[in-house]
C-alpha positions as CSV (number, residue, x, y, z in Angstrom):
1,X,110.7,120.2,103.8
2,X,112.3,117.2,102.0
3,X,112.7,113.8,103.3
4,X,116.1,112.5,104.3
5,X,118.0,110.3,101.8
6,X,117.4,106.7,102.9
7,X,120.7,104.6,102.7
8,X,120.4,100.9,103.0
9,X,123.6,99.4,104.5
10,X,124.5,95.9,103.7
11,X,127.4,94.2,105.6
12,X,128.7,91.5,103.3
13,X,130.2,89.8,106.4
14,X,127.8,87.8,108.7
15,X,130.6,87.4,111.3
16,X,129.8,89.4,114.5
17,X,132.1,92.5,115.0
18,X,133.7,92.1,111.7
19,X,135.9,94.9,110.2
20,X,133.2,95.2,107.4
21,X,130.6,95.8,110.1
22,X,132.8,98.5,111.8
23,X,133.4,100.1,108.4
24,X,129.7,100.3,107.7
25,X,128.9,101.9,111.0
26,X,131.8,104.4,110.7
27,X,130.5,105.5,107.3
28,X,126.9,105.5,108.5
29,X,128.1,108.2,111.1
30,X,129.4,110.3,108.3
31,X,126.2,109.8,106.2
32,X,123.9,110.6,109.3
33,X,125.9,113.8,110.1
34,X,125.1,114.9,106.5
35,X,121.4,114.3,107.1
36,X,120.9,110.9,105.6
37,X,118.7,108.2,107.3
38,X,120.7,105.0,107.5
39,X,119.4,101.4,108.1
40,X,121.3,98.2,108.0
41,X,119.9,94.9,106.9
42,X,121.4,91.7,108.4
43,X,121.7,89.3,105.3
44,X,122.5,86.4,107.6
45,X,118.7,86.1,108.3
46,X,118.1,85.1,104.7
47,X,117.7,81.5,103.6
48,X,119.5,80.1,100.7
49,X,117.8,80.9,97.4
50,X,116.7,77.5,96.2
51,X,114.1,78.2,93.5
52,X,110.9,77.7,95.5
53,X,107.9,79.9,94.9
54,X,108.3,83.4,96.5
55,X,105.4,82.8,98.9
56,X,107.3,79.8,100.3
57,X,110.2,81.7,101.6
58,X,110.3,83.1,105.2
59,X,109.3,86.7,105.9
60,X,113.0,87.7,105.9
61,X,113.0,87.6,102.1
62,X,110.0,90.0,101.9
63,X,111.6,92.2,104.4
64,X,114.9,92.2,102.5
65,X,113.1,93.1,99.3
66,X,111.0,95.8,101.0
67,X,114.1,97.4,102.6
68,X,115.8,97.5,99.1
69,X,112.7,98.9,97.5
70,X,112.4,101.6,100.2
71,X,116.0,102.7,99.9
72,X,117.3,105.6,97.8
73,X,120.8,104.2,97.7
74,X,122.9,101.4,99.0
75,X,126.2,101.2,100.9
76,X,127.8,97.8,100.9
77,X,130.9,96.7,102.8
78,X,132.4,93.7,101.2
79,X,135.0,91.3,102.4
80,X,136.8,88.9,100.1
81,X,136.9,85.2,100.8
82,X,138.9,82.9,98.5
83,X,139.3,85.6,95.9
84,X,135.6,86.6,95.7
85,X,132.6,88.1,97.4
86,X,131.2,86.0,100.3
87,X,128.5,83.5,99.5
88,X,126.0,85.1,101.8
89,X,126.3,88.5,100.1
90,X,125.9,86.9,96.6
91,X,122.9,84.9,97.9
92,X,121.3,88.1,99.3
93,X,121.8,89.9,96.0
94,X,120.2,87.0,94.1
95,X,116.9,87.7,95.9
96,X,116.6,91.2,94.5
97,X,116.5,92.6,90.9
98,X,115.6,95.6,88.8
99,X,112.3,96.4,90.7
100,X,114.2,96.8,94.0
101,X,117.4,98.4,92.9
102,X,117.1,99.6,89.3
103,X,118.4,103.1,88.8
104,X,119.5,103.5,92.5
105,X,123.1,104.5,93.3
106,X,125.4,102.2,95.2
107,X,128.8,102.6,97.0
108,X,131.2,99.8,97.8
109,X,133.8,99.6,100.6
110,X,136.0,96.5,100.3
111,X,137.7,95.5,103.4
112,X,139.7,92.3,104.0
113,X,142.7,90.8,105.8
114,X,144.3,90.1,102.5
115,X,143.3,91.5,99.1
116,X,139.9,93.3,99.2
117,X,139.5,94.0,95.4
118,X,138.0,90.7,94.3
119,X,134.9,91.0,96.5
120,X,134.4,94.6,95.4
121,X,134.7,93.7,91.7
122,X,132.2,90.8,92.1
123,X,129.7,92.9,93.9
124,X,129.8,95.9,91.6
125,X,129.4,93.4,88.5
126,X,126.2,91.9,90.2
127,X,124.7,95.2,91.2
128,X,125.3,96.7,87.7
129,X,123.7,93.6,86.2
130,X,120.5,94.2,88.2
131,X,120.3,97.8,87.3
132,X,122.0,99.7,90.2
133,X,124.2,102.6,89.3
134,X,127.9,102.5,90.5
135,X,127.8,106.0,92.0
136,X,131.3,106.7,93.2
137,X,134.8,105.3,93.2
138,X,135.1,102.3,95.5
139,X,137.1,102.3,98.7
140,X,139.3,99.3,98.9
141,X,141.0,98.5,102.3
142,X,143.4,95.5,101.8
143,X,145.4,94.3,104.7
144,X,142.9,95.8,107.1
145,X,144.7,95.0,110.2
146,X,147.4,97.5,109.1
147,X,144.8,100.2,108.1
148,X,141.9,99.7,110.4
149,X,143.1,97.8,113.5
150,X,140.6,96.5,116.1
151,X,138.8,99.7,116.9
152,X,135.6,101.3,115.7
153,X,137.4,103.7,113.4
154,X,140.3,103.4,110.9
155,X,143.8,103.7,112.3
156,X,144.9,105.1,108.9
157,X,144.0,108.8,108.3
158,X,143.8,108.3,104.6
159,X,141.1,105.6,105.1
160,X,139.1,107.9,107.2
161,X,139.3,110.6,104.5
162,X,138.3,108.0,101.8
163,X,135.2,106.9,103.9
164,X,134.1,110.4,104.5
165,X,134.5,111.2,100.7
166,X,132.5,108.1,99.7
167,X,129.7,109.2,102.0
168,X,129.7,112.7,100.6
169,X,129.9,111.5,97.0
170,X,127.1,108.9,97.5
171,X,124.8,111.7,98.9
172,X,125.7,114.0,95.9
173,X,124.7,111.2,93.5
174,X,121.5,110.7,95.5
175,X,120.7,114.4,95.0
176,X,121.3,114.0,91.1
177,X,118.9,111.0,91.1
178,X,116.3,112.9,93.1
179,X,116.5,115.8,90.5
180,X,116.0,113.3,87.7
181,X,119.5,113.8,86.4
182,X,120.6,110.1,86.4
183,X,119.7,107.5,83.7
184,X,116.5,105.5,84.3
185,X,116.7,101.8,84.0
């Protein structure tokens, strides 16, 4: 019997009931139906990275690193603020590095009221820089009010299809990694 693929979900928005949070939960449902074990980490619990010694940070930092270390892959939902990824997400990514994410696949879902692409581009660049592997094409949902609405699932059928595809593709890349068929950092 094989263990379920462990997907760590990271909502780049710390706003309660955000569209990024709804997109993460919707995609988690597709991943779990396919047999994955999904867990989300609330990055809002992290302090600012300020250069102090690791043992001087609160337990949330150790928990964040441990969650990343235990994950087989990452699913991030990313809003865009002022043409970039949100500061809280960048801060969270600054706390991790090659030991926690090296060689692991990630998938990105950009979702924003305006243009969602800038946040996705920033996030992909940072994750690649610290050794994660861009696993699948990103899903970018700009003008989210038109395509998602206020509900728990997308109003646009094409967005639903794209989110199910990113879930399936992420799991396929996880299988390749488990078989040793992805590059090692």
